[in-house]
C-alpha positions in Angstrom: 70.6 92.7 108.6 74.1 91.1 109.6 75.2 90.0 112.8 75.5 92.9 115.6 78.2 90.4 116.9 80.1 90.3 113.5 79.7 94.5 113.4 81.4 95.2 116.9 84.2 93.1 116.0 84.6 94.5 112.8 85.2 97.6 114.1 87.0 96.9 117.4 84.6 98.6 119.8 83.1 97.8 123.3 80.8 99.2 125.4 81.1 99.0 129.4 79.2 100.3 132.2 79.0 104.1 133.1 81.8 106.2 134.1 84.5 103.4 134.5 88.0 104.0 134.0 89.9 102.1 131.1 92.3 99.6 132.5 95.4 99.3 131.0 95.9 96.8 128.1 98.9 94.1 128.3 100.8 92.9 125.3 100.3 89.8 123.6 102.1 86.9 125.8 103.7 89.5 128.0 106.3 90.9 125.0 108.1 93.9 125.8 107.0 96.7 123.9 108.7 99.0 122.0 109.9 102.4 123.7 107.6 104.8 121.7 104.5 102.3 122.4 101.7 103.6 124.9 101.3 100.7 127.5 97.7 101.0 127.6 96.7 101.8 123.8 99.7 99.4 122.7 100.1 101.8 119.9 102.1 104.9 119.5 99.1 107.0 120.4 97.9 107.7 123.7 94.1 106.8 124.3 92.0 109.6 123.4 89.7 110.7 127.0 86.4 111.6 126.2 86.5 114.3 128.7 89.3 116.0 126.3 87.1 116.7 123.9 84.5 119.4 122.7 81.0 118.9 122.6 81.2 117.9 118.9 83.9 115.3 119.8 82.3 114.0 122.3 79.1 113.3 120.3 81.2 111.3 117.6 83.0 109.3 120.8 79.6 108.6 122.5 78.8 107.1 118.2 81.4 104.7 118.3 81.3 103.9 122.1 77.6 102.8 121.5 76.2 105.7 123.9 77.1 108.3 126.5 78.4 106.5 129.6 80.2 103.8 127.3 83.9 103.7 126.4 85.6 103.0 123.5 88.2 99.8 123.8 91.6 101.4 124.0 93.1 99.2 121.1 92.1 99.2 117.4 91.2 101.3 114.7 88.0 103.2 116.4 90.7 104.5 119.2 93.0 105.6 116.8 90.9 107.3 114.5 89.6 109.3 117.4 92.8 111.5 117.3 90.9 113.2 114.8 87.0 112.7 115.5 85.8 113.8 112.4 87.7 111.3 110.6 86.8 108.8 113.1 83.1 109.6 112.5 83.0 109.5 108.5 84.9 106.2 109.0 82.2 104.7 111.3 79.6 105.8 109.0 81.2 104.1 106.1 81.4 101.4 108.1 78.4 101.1 109.6 77.0 101.0 106.0 79.0 98.7 104.4 78.4 96.2 107.5 74.8 96.5 108.1 73.3 97.9 105.1 75.5 97.5 102.1 74.1 94.6 99.4 76.9 91.8 99.6 76.4 89.2 102.2 78.4 89.0 105.3 81.0 86.2 104.5 81.8 88.0 101.2 82.5 91.2 103.0 84.5 89.3 105.2 86.6 87.8 102.4 87.6 90.9 101.0 88.7 92.2 104.2 90.8 89.6 104.9 92.6 89.6 101.6 93.0 93.5 102.5 94.5 92.6 106.1 96.8 89.9 104.4 98.4 92.5 101.9 99.1 94.7 104.8 100.4 91.9 107.3 98.3 93.3 109.6 98.0 90.9 112.5 95.6 93.4 114.8 92.7 93.4 111.4 93.3 89.8 111.1 92.9 88.8 114.4 89.7 89.9 114.3 88.3 89.2 111.2 89.7 85.6 110.7 87.3 85.0 113.7 84.4 87.4 112.2 84.8 85.2 108.6 84.4 81.8 110.9 81.6 83.5 112.5 79.9 84.2 108.9 80.7 80.7 107.8 83.6 81.2 105.4 85.3 77.6 104.8 88.8 77.3 106.4 89.9 76.5 102.9 88.9 80.2 101.5 90.6 81.7 105.2 93.7 79.4 104.5 94.0 80.6 100.8 93.9 83.9 102.0 96.4 83.5 105.0 99.3 81.5 103.6 98.9 83.3 100.2 97.9 80.2 98.2 96.5 79.5 94.7 92.9 79.6 94.8 91.9 76.5 92.7 89.3 74.5 94.0 87.5 77.5 95.5 84.0 77.9 94.9 83.6 80.5 91.6 82.5 83.2 94.2 85.2 82.8 96.7 87.4 82.7 93.3 85.8 86.1 92.2 86.0 87.5 95.6 89.8 86.7 96.1 91.0 87.5 92.7 89.1 91.1 92.2 91.0 92.2 95.9 94.3 91.1 95.0 94.3 92.3 91.6 93.4 95.6 93.0 96.6 95.5 95.2 98.9 93.5 92.8 98.1 95.1 89.2 96.2 98.0 90.6 94.3 97.5 87.5 90.6 95.6 87.3 90.2 94.1 83.9 87.3 94.4 81.5 86.3 90.8 82.1 87.0 90.5 85.6 84.8 93.6 86.2 82.0 92.0 83.8 81.9 89.0 85.8 81.5 91.0 89.0 78.7 92.7 87.8 76.9 89.8 86.9 77.7 88.1 90.2 77.3 91.1 92.6 75.7 93.7 90.2 76.7 97.1 89.7 76.3 98.6 93.6 77.6 95.5 94.7 80.9 95.8 92.8 81.3 99.3 93.6 81.1 98.3 97.5 83.2 95.4 97.3 85.9 97.7 95.8 85.0 100.2 99.0 85.2 97.4 101.4 88.9 96.8 99.9 89.5 100.1 100.3 88.4 100.7 103.5 89.9 98.0 105.2 93.2 98.7 103.4 92.7 102.1 105.0 92.3 100.5 108.5 95.6 98.4 107.9 97.9 101.0 106.9 96.3 103.7 109.9 97.5 100.4 112.2 100.8 99.7 110.7 101.6 103.5 110.9 100.8 103.7 114.8 102.3 100.2 115.5 99.3 98.7 116.8 100.2 95.8 119.3 97.5 92.8 120.0 96.0 92.9 123.8 96.5 89.9 126.0 94.2 87.4 124.8 94.1 87.8 121.3 96.5 85.3 119.6 98.9 86.1 116.5 97.5 83.8 113.9 98.9 85.7 110.8 102.3 84.5 109.3 104.7 86.9 108.8 105.3 85.9 105.2 
């Protein structure tokens, strides 16, 4: 089972004590926020309050928060997805499977996510998963190759395969027969399908974050170059 710490970081959840109110989030480095950004959620969407949901919505809220009486962090994909609780539930179930029960290694999972975050220049997603990648022992050379859009010569065969598979999915919108065969040889048929699913899952998260213009909360450093 993969590290619980990595899992919670990836999905962007935090559990707090019972009946606590959500404190306003402050933008990174005190930067002024655009007029359409909520000062608590730091996105274009307000924080979803548990009490505003119906019984099924409350059940889903508690699932994301890690139990009744705990709260979902006000920023990030989980908070955004709660605007449509059934969407939030489906995303959470997929993420939980891929993260804790999928056949790929935790470090493979993080490498695939970083490529997706980089392709969409998604600062929030990147800032969380760069840390997740380091926790999963992804080499600095791999992280930097993705961060700075470098060529991947000199990386391990496994990392070269992961990055090429992800980049080809975004750039060429196709996976060649040779590349697919190599992925199946390395990860198996199930692993290759799950690799493609991880890439798509975190591309979806990046699009959600970009659409709602999610800003980084205070204490979270912007580390992804704009280009």
